[in-house]
C-alpha positions, 0 to 999 in steps of 0.5 A: 323730489318737486322742483319747488325742492330744487329750486329752494336748493338753488336759493340757499345756495345763493342767498349769502350772495345776496345777504352780502350784496345787500349789507355790502350796499347797506355801508356803502350808502352809508358811506356816501351820505356822510361823504357829500355832507362833509363835502368829499369830492365823489372821486374819493367816493370807491377809495372810503367805501372800500375801506369801510367795507373792509374794517367791518368785513367779520360781517362775511364770518358771521354769514357763513356761521350760520349757513354753515351751521343750519345746513349742517344741522339739516344734513345731519348734526353733529354724526354728518360732521364727523362723517367728512370730516373723517381721517379715515381717507386721509392719505399722509403722501397723497392727501399733502400733496393734493393740499398743497395742488390746491393751496398751489392752484388758488393762490395762482389765480389769486396772483393771476388776477392782481396781475390782470387788476394792475392793468386795469388800474392804469399799471401797476404805480396806481394799483400800489398807491390804491391799495396802499391807502385803503390798507392804510386805513384798516385798524390793526384788529380788523387786518387780524381777523383777516389773517387770523380768524377769516380763515379758517371761517371760510375754509369750514363753512364755505366748504361745507355750504357750497362744496358739501350742500350744494353738490350733495343736494342738487346731483341728486336732482341735476347729476354731479356736472351741473351740481359743481357747476350751481354751487361754483357760480353761487360760491363766486357770486358770494365774493361780488361781482368784480373780477374775483367772482370769475376767479372764485368760480373757477377755484369753487369748481375745482374744489368740487371736482376733488369733492366729488371725487374723495367725498370727503372735506378735511383736505378741501377745508386745509387748502382753503384755510392755508390759502386764505392765510396766506393770501389775506396776509398777504395782502394785508401785512405784506 
Protein backbone atom coordinates (compact mmCIF):
# COMPACT_ATOMS: atom_id res chain seq x y z
CA UNK A 1 0.00 0.00 0.00
CA UNK A 2 1.20 3.51 -0.76
CA UNK A 3 2.32 6.11 1.79
CA UNK A 4 -0.57 8.30 0.63
CA UNK A 5 -2.96 5.54 1.66
CA UNK A 6 -1.42 5.50 5.15
CA UNK A 7 -1.76 9.27 5.39
CA UNK A 8 -5.41 9.00 4.38
CA UNK A 9 -6.10 6.47 7.13
CA UNK A 10 -4.42 8.68 9.73
CA UNK A 11 -6.45 11.66 8.49
CA UNK A 12 -9.68 9.67 8.84
CA UNK A 13 -8.77 8.76 12.43
CA UNK A 14 -8.09 12.39 13.33
CA UNK A 15 -10.94 13.92 11.30
CA UNK A 16 -13.61 13.39 14.01
CA UNK A 17 -11.40 15.32 16.45
CA UNK A 18 -10.89 18.11 13.94
CA UNK A 19 -14.63 18.39 13.32
CA UNK A 20 -15.38 18.21 17.04
CA UNK A 21 -12.98 21.06 17.78
CA UNK A 22 -14.32 23.11 14.87
CA UNK A 23 -17.93 22.70 16.03
CA UNK A 24 -16.95 23.50 19.61
CA UNK A 25 -15.11 26.63 18.46
CA UNK A 26 -18.14 27.80 16.45
CA UNK A 27 -20.46 27.24 19.42
CA UNK A 28 -18.05 28.99 21.78
CA UNK A 29 -17.73 31.95 19.40
CA UNK A 30 -21.50 32.35 19.21
CA UNK A 31 -21.78 32.18 23.01
CA UNK A 32 -19.01 34.73 23.52
CA UNK A 33 -20.59 37.12 21.01
CA UNK A 34 -23.89 36.89 22.88
CA UNK A 35 -22.24 37.37 26.25
CA UNK A 36 -20.34 40.45 25.06
CA UNK A 37 -23.56 41.93 23.68
CA UNK A 38 -25.23 41.31 27.05
CA UNK A 39 -22.35 42.90 28.94
CA UNK A 40 -21.41 39.73 30.84
CA UNK A 41 -18.04 39.80 32.60
CA UNK A 42 -15.28 37.83 30.80
CA UNK A 43 -14.69 35.80 33.98
CA UNK A 44 -18.08 34.13 33.30
CA UNK A 45 -17.29 33.15 29.72
CA UNK A 46 -15.80 29.72 30.54
CA UNK A 47 -18.78 28.60 32.62
CA UNK A 48 -21.34 29.82 30.11
CA UNK A 49 -19.51 28.19 27.20
CA UNK A 50 -19.34 24.89 29.12
CA UNK A 51 -23.08 25.01 29.79
CA UNK A 52 -23.92 25.42 26.10
CA UNK A 53 -21.39 22.83 24.90
CA UNK A 54 -22.75 20.21 27.30
CA UNK A 55 -26.34 21.11 26.46
CA UNK A 56 -25.87 20.49 22.74
CA UNK A 57 -23.34 17.68 23.02
CA UNK A 58 -25.56 15.29 21.02
CA UNK A 59 -23.47 16.26 17.99
CA UNK A 60 -20.85 13.89 19.43
CA UNK A 61 -23.18 10.96 18.74
CA UNK A 62 -23.90 12.24 15.24
CA UNK A 63 -20.18 12.33 14.41
CA UNK A 64 -19.57 8.93 16.03
CA UNK A 65 -22.42 7.28 14.15
CA UNK A 66 -21.56 8.90 10.81
CA UNK A 67 -17.91 7.84 10.88
CA UNK A 68 -18.65 4.47 12.48
CA UNK A 69 -21.26 3.45 9.92
CA UNK A 70 -19.13 4.67 7.01
CA UNK A 71 -16.02 2.80 8.18
CA UNK A 72 -17.94 -0.36 9.06
CA UNK A 73 -19.36 -0.36 5.53
CA UNK A 74 -15.87 0.20 4.10
CA UNK A 75 -14.51 -2.73 6.13
CA UNK A 76 -17.18 -5.18 4.99
CA UNK A 77 -20.59 -4.08 6.18
CA UNK A 78 -23.01 -6.24 8.15
CA UNK A 79 -21.01 -9.45 7.81
CA UNK A 80 -17.89 -7.73 9.12
CA UNK A 81 -19.85 -6.33 12.08
CA UNK A 82 -21.30 -9.75 12.87
CA UNK A 83 -17.80 -11.19 12.98
CA UNK A 84 -16.47 -8.40 15.21
CA UNK A 85 -19.42 -8.71 17.59
CA UNK A 86 -19.55 -12.50 17.51
CA UNK A 87 -20.18 -14.35 20.77
CA UNK A 88 -18.07 -17.33 19.71
CA UNK A 89 -15.03 -15.99 21.59
CA UNK A 90 -17.03 -14.79 24.58
CA UNK A 91 -15.95 -16.91 27.53
CA UNK A 92 -18.27 -16.44 30.48
CA UNK A 93 -15.80 -16.12 33.34
CA UNK A 94 -12.80 -14.77 31.44
CA UNK A 95 -14.78 -12.28 29.40
CA UNK A 96 -16.74 -10.99 32.39
CA UNK A 97 -13.53 -10.54 34.35
CA UNK A 98 -11.95 -8.74 31.39
CA UNK A 99 -14.93 -6.40 31.08
CA UNK A 100 -14.90 -5.71 34.82
CA UNK A 101 -11.16 -5.04 34.74
CA UNK A 102 -11.48 -2.59 31.86
CA UNK A 103 -14.30 -0.75 33.62
CA UNK A 104 -12.31 -0.50 36.86
CA UNK A 105 -9.17 0.72 35.09
CA UNK A 106 -11.10 3.24 32.96
CA UNK A 107 -13.05 4.66 35.90
CA UNK A 108 -9.89 4.72 37.97
CA UNK A 109 -8.13 6.87 35.37
CA UNK A 110 -11.18 9.13 35.03
CA UNK A 111 -11.46 9.67 38.79
CA UNK A 112 -7.69 10.31 38.91
CA UNK A 113 -8.30 13.04 36.33
CA UNK A 114 -10.95 14.60 38.57
CA UNK A 115 -8.57 14.42 41.53
CA UNK A 116 -5.96 16.38 39.54
CA UNK A 117 -8.64 18.86 38.41
CA UNK A 118 -9.42 19.60 42.07
CA UNK A 119 -5.87 20.89 42.47
CA UNK A 120 -5.95 22.77 39.15
CA UNK A 121 -9.12 24.58 40.24
CA UNK A 122 -7.62 25.55 43.58
CA UNK A 123 -9.29 22.97 45.80
CA UNK A 124 -12.39 20.84 46.14
CA UNK A 125 -14.67 23.74 47.06
CA UNK A 126 -13.80 25.78 43.96
CA UNK A 127 -14.01 22.75 41.66
CA UNK A 128 -17.36 21.64 43.12
CA UNK A 129 -18.80 25.14 42.86
CA UNK A 130 -17.74 25.41 39.20
CA UNK A 131 -19.10 21.97 38.35
CA UNK A 132 -22.42 22.45 40.17
CA UNK A 133 -23.03 25.68 38.29
CA UNK A 134 -22.26 24.07 34.92
CA UNK A 135 -24.43 20.99 35.59
CA UNK A 136 -27.19 23.18 37.03
CA UNK A 137 -27.37 25.04 33.73
CA UNK A 138 -27.89 21.92 31.62
CA UNK A 139 -31.50 20.92 30.82
CA UNK A 140 -32.81 17.53 31.96
CA UNK A 141 -33.11 16.13 28.42
CA UNK A 142 -29.39 16.72 27.87
CA UNK A 143 -28.51 15.00 31.14
CA UNK A 144 -30.64 12.00 30.16
CA UNK A 145 -28.91 11.88 26.77
CA UNK A 146 -25.50 11.85 28.47
CA UNK A 147 -26.40 9.05 30.85
CA UNK A 148 -28.66 6.89 28.65
CA UNK A 149 -27.80 7.45 24.97
CA UNK A 150 -24.25 8.77 24.62
CA UNK A 151 -22.69 5.68 26.30
CA UNK A 152 -24.13 3.41 23.59
CA UNK A 153 -23.11 5.51 20.59
CA UNK A 154 -19.63 5.95 22.08
CA UNK A 155 -19.27 2.34 23.18
CA UNK A 156 -20.16 0.97 19.76
CA UNK A 157 -18.99 3.49 17.19
CA UNK A 158 -15.82 4.69 18.91
CA UNK A 159 -14.64 1.09 19.16
CA UNK A 160 -15.39 0.56 15.47
CA UNK A 161 -13.57 3.74 14.42
CA UNK A 162 -10.42 3.68 16.52
CA UNK A 163 -9.81 0.19 17.87
CA UNK A 164 -11.05 -1.81 14.90
CA UNK A 165 -10.64 0.30 11.78
CA UNK A 166 -7.61 2.17 13.14
CA UNK A 167 -5.63 -0.84 14.25
CA UNK A 168 -6.59 -3.22 11.44
CA UNK A 169 -5.76 -0.78 8.65
CA UNK A 170 -2.60 0.72 10.15
CA UNK A 171 -0.95 -2.43 11.49
CA UNK A 172 -0.46 -3.66 7.91
CA UNK A 173 1.64 -0.56 7.25
CA UNK A 174 3.12 0.42 10.62
CA UNK A 175 3.02 -2.75 12.67
CA UNK A 176 0.68 -3.45 15.61
CA UNK A 177 2.55 -1.35 18.18
CA UNK A 178 2.62 1.87 16.16
CA UNK A 179 -0.92 1.27 14.90
CA UNK A 180 -2.17 1.06 18.47
CA UNK A 181 -0.25 4.20 19.43
CA UNK A 182 -1.65 6.23 16.51
CA UNK A 183 -5.26 5.19 17.10
CA UNK A 184 -4.93 5.96 20.83
CA UNK A 185 -3.55 9.45 20.10
CA UNK A 186 -6.40 10.13 17.67
CA UNK A 187 -8.89 8.81 20.23
CA UNK A 188 -7.45 11.12 22.88
CA UNK A 189 -7.74 14.21 20.69
CA UNK A 190 -11.32 13.27 19.81
CA UNK A 191 -12.06 14.19 23.43
CA UNK A 192 -10.65 17.71 23.05
CA UNK A 193 -7.41 19.27 24.24
CA UNK A 194 -7.14 19.09 28.02
CA UNK A 195 -6.10 16.69 30.75
CA UNK A 196 -8.94 14.48 29.48
CA UNK A 197 -6.97 14.03 26.24
CA UNK A 198 -4.20 12.24 28.13
CA UNK A 199 -6.63 10.12 30.15
CA UNK A 200 -8.60 8.98 27.10
CA UNK A 201 -5.33 8.32 25.24
CA UNK A 202 -4.31 5.91 28.02
CA UNK A 203 -7.74 4.26 27.98
CA UNK A 204 -7.66 3.97 24.19
CA UNK A 205 -4.18 2.46 24.31
CA UNK A 206 -5.21 -0.16 26.88
CA UNK A 207 -8.33 -1.02 24.88
CA UNK A 208 -6.13 -1.28 21.79
CA UNK A 209 -3.87 -3.83 23.49
CA UNK A 210 -6.93 -5.91 24.31
CA UNK A 211 -8.16 -5.67 20.73
CA UNK A 212 -4.80 -6.78 19.37
CA UNK A 213 -5.08 -9.92 21.49
CA UNK A 214 -8.82 -10.66 21.21
CA UNK A 215 -9.68 -9.28 17.72
CA UNK A 216 -13.27 -8.83 18.86
CA UNK A 217 -15.28 -5.77 19.87
CA UNK A 218 -18.01 -7.20 22.07
CA UNK A 219 -16.04 -7.11 25.33
CA UNK A 220 -14.58 -3.69 24.56
CA UNK A 221 -17.96 -2.21 23.66
CA UNK A 222 -19.65 -3.59 26.78
CA UNK A 223 -16.84 -2.26 28.99
CA UNK A 224 -16.94 1.11 27.22
CA UNK A 225 -20.73 1.41 27.58
CA UNK A 226 -20.69 0.47 31.27
CA UNK A 227 -17.84 2.91 31.98
CA UNK A 228 -19.68 5.76 30.29
CA UNK A 229 -23.02 4.97 31.95
CA UNK A 230 -21.40 4.99 35.38
CA UNK A 231 -19.17 7.97 34.65
CA UNK A 232 -21.82 10.16 33.04
CA UNK A 233 -24.45 9.27 35.64
CA UNK A 234 -22.15 10.25 38.51
CA UNK A 235 -21.08 13.29 36.51
CA UNK A 236 -24.55 14.75 35.90
CA UNK A 237 -26.72 13.25 38.65
CA UNK A 238 -24.21 12.64 41.45
